[in-house]
KEMARTOR-156243 format. One record per residue (C-alpha): x, y, z; residue in one letter. Coordinates in steps of 0.25 Angstrom, whole numbers, plus 5000, padded with zeros to 4 digits. Example, Ala and Ser with C-alpha at 12.3 -4.5 7.8 and 13.67 -1.06 7.14 Angstrom:
BEGIN
504949825031A 505549965029S 
This chain:
BEGIN
495051554816X 494351424814X 493451354824X 492851214820X 491951134828X 491151004825X 489750974830X 488950844829X 487650834822X 486550754828X 485150714823X 485550764809X 486350884814X 486950934828X 487751054829X 488551054842X 489350974852X 489150934866X 488851004879X 489950974890X 489450994905X 490451074913X 490651004927X 490651084940X 491551044951X 490851034964X 491951084973X 493351134974X 494251094963X 495751084961X 496151124947X 497251064939X 497351084924X 496251124915X 494951144923X 494251194910X 492851264912X 492451184925X 491651244936X 492251234950X 491251254962X 492351274972X 493751314974X 494751294962X 496151264966X 497351264957X 498351184965X 499851214966X 500651204953X 499351174945X 498851244932X 497351264932X 496551304919X 495151354919X 494351394907X 492951444908X 492751384922X 492051424935X 492551424949X 491551444959X 492551474970X 493951514971X 495251474963X 496451444971X 497751434964X 498951374972X 500451394971X 500951374956X 499551354952X 499051414939X 497651454936X 497251484921X 495851524921X 495051574908X 493551614909X 493451574923X 492351614933X 492851614948X 491851644959X 492851654970X 494351694971X 495551654964X 496751644973X 498151604969X 499451594978X 500851574972X 500151524959X 500851514946X 499751604940X 498251634939X 497651674925X 496151704924X 495651754911X 494151784913X 493051774918X 492851804933X 493351784947X 492351834957X 493251844969X 494751884971X 495951844963X 497151834972X 498551784967X 499851794975X 501251744974X 501551724989X 503051704989X 503751754976X 503251824964X 502651734953X 501351694946X 500251774939X 498851824940X 498251854926X 496851894926X 496151934912X 494751964908X 494251934922X 493251984932X 493651984946X 492651994957X 493652024968X 495052074969X 496352034962X 497552014971X 498951964967X 500351974972X 501751924967X 501251884953X 501051934939X 499652004938X 498852034926X 497452084926X 496852114913X 495452144907X 494852114920X 493952164931X 494252164946X 493052194956X 494052214968X 495452264969X 496752214962X 497952204971X 499352154968X 500552144977X 501952114972X 501452064959X 502452044948X 501752134938X 500252184937X 499552214924X 498152274926X 497552284912X 496152324908X 495552284921X 494452344930X 494652344945X 493552394955X 494552404967X 495952454969X 497152404961X 498452384970X 499752344963X 500952334972X 502352284970X 502352234955X 503852234952X 503552204937X 502552314934X 501152354934X 500252384922X 498852444923X 498052474910X 496652484907X 496252464922X 494952524928X 495152524943X 494052584952X 494952594964X 496352634965X 497652584959X 498952564966X 500252524960X 501552524969X 502852464971X 503152414956X 504552414951X 504152394936X 503252474926X 501952524932X 501052564920X 499752624923X 499052644910X 500352664903X 501452584896X 502952584901X 503152714893X 501952784899X 501152774887X 499652774890X 498952634888X 497652634881X 497052554893X 497052664903X 496652654918X 495552714926X 495752714941X 494552754950X 495452774963X 496952814964X 498152764957X 499352744967X 500752724961X 501752704972X 503152654974X 503352604960X 504752604955X 504752584940X 504052644927X 502752704932X 501752744921X 500352794922X 499452834910X 498052824904X 497552814918X 496452884925X 496452884941X 495252954948X 495852944962X 497253004959X 498652954957X 499652934969X 501052914966X 502152894976X 503552834976X 503652794962X 505052784955X 505052834945X 503752924946X 502552884939X 502452934924X 501052984919X 500752964905X 499453014897X 498052984902X 498252994917X 497053054924X 496853064939X 496353154950X 497653184956X 499153134957X 500053134969X 501553094968X 502553104957X 502353074942X 502953114929X 502353124915X 500953184911X 500053244922X 498753164924X 497453224920X 496253244929X 495353124931X 493953184934X 492553164932X 491453114941X 491452964936X 492352894926X 492052774917X 493152674913X 493152564903X 494352484897X 494152434883X 495052314880X 495752284867X 494852194858X 495152054860X 495351954849X 494051884851X 493551754845X 492651684835X 491751584842X 490551504839X 489551414847X 488251344845X 487051414851X 485951324855X 485351234867X 485651114858X 486751084848X 485750984841X 485251014827X 484150914824X 483650904810X 482650804815X 482050694805X 482350724791X 481050744782X 480950654770X 480550744758X 480450714743X 481850694740X 482650714753X 482650714768X 482550854774X 482950904788X 483251044793X 483651124806X 484551224811X 485951224817X 486251264831X 486551414830X 488051454831X 488551574838X 489751644832X 490451744841X 491551834835X 492351924844X 493551934836X 494352064834X 493952134820X 492852034818X 493451944807X 492651854798X 492151724803X 491351604797X 490651474802X 490551354794X 489851214795X 490151084789X 489350954792X 489850814791X 489050704785X 487850654792X 487950514798X 487050414804X 487650274807X 488450234795X 487650334785X 488250464781X 487550574774X 488250704768X 488050834776X 487850894762X 486350874764X 486350974775X 486251124772X 485951254779X 485551394779X 486351474789X 485851594796X 486351704806X 485451704819X 486251814826X 487251904818X 487851994829X 489151944824X 488951974809X 488751834804X 488151804791X 487551664787X 488251574778X 487451534765X 486451424765X 486951284761X 485851184754X 485851044757X 486650964748X 485450884744X 485051004736X 486451054732X 487951064737X 488651004749X 487751064760X 488551064774X 489450954770X 490451064768X 490751184776X 489751294775X 489651434781X 488651454792X 488951604795X 490051704793X 490451844797X 491351944789X 492552014794X 492052134802X 490752074806X 490052114819X 490652074831X 489751974839X 489151844838X 488251774828X 487251664828X 487151574816X 486351454812X 485851374800X 484651304795X 484951164791X 484351084780X 484650934777X 484150864765X 484550714764X 484350614752X 483150524754X 484150404754X 484850454767X 484950334776X 484050354789X 484750394802X 485050504811X 486250584805X 487250664812X 488350754807X 489450844811X 489450994809X 490851074809X 490751224812X 491951304808X 492151454812X 493151524804X 493551664808X 
């Protein structure tokens, strides 16, 4: 992976860019197209047939999605509810919805509700659409009626889970439900902690209340699931098939397969450990100002001299297996009006300020006034070997500028190009 960014130098050297103010809308807003990371202080409406994209934004109110509208939200914060009726679809990938999420297809089955990595402060209700809830938390209940299919994966629900009439199946893996779970009226695979062959999934389920399976008319498999309130089975054709890892206080109704073990104890603790993500390698400037001012150069015996420090750079590496990375910098010529001076006269001494991510400082580079090409060619600021400590590092460098005495007077600027390889 290669990540390159340029920053303009001011008053001899500036590392950084610009600060862009993010406006806040003062009232309700109708969304059409890419809203970006805006803040809406009222209700956000996605009109009929319109696509609305939000990335990193905040809605201080409700989101209403009208017929055939599509809400595609990433890292969004919503202080109210999300309500969609006959929508083309609702996809929310992080961060939080403080209220309820309600999505229904009123007339015919169609549309979808995809929730991922989301904290829901209220309940989730859906009907007549595809439903996927993954790696999320729901403070209320989760209820679906005549959903096309329902996937509840690696998600915690404080209330009850009720899934009724999903003709294209139900999958529940890695769910932690404090209340009860009810699945009824499905005519396709119902898989509770098991695959279609009954093999236990590594993401098992923990249910604080009861598990009720009634009136399902297809492949019904239960494995790797602990039910503290008991399992109730009724009217399932064929009968439920139990695999390994089923624990419960009691069972009523017909089942085949392995007899469940006893779920006991005064109190239980459940946690789901997800598969490690791919992660990413990122960097950012860290400081209240992006300006590095070397001031007024001091005249010495045979050269002008100025020094300073670059704005520290934070490198965060969360990638799987901790591969090697490096960050280099190259500086363009200094210019003032029509005059240009080579950046070879700028040297540095890199240093690691914080090394939780295993960073190692690059070698010192002298000013080209003494020898070499200075920072006119790419130089290593810091690096980390493969297998380095997982985390972030903060790196910086002391700058040293030596200019010939015949350098034309002026205030010079240059451009720094930072390149991250990993």
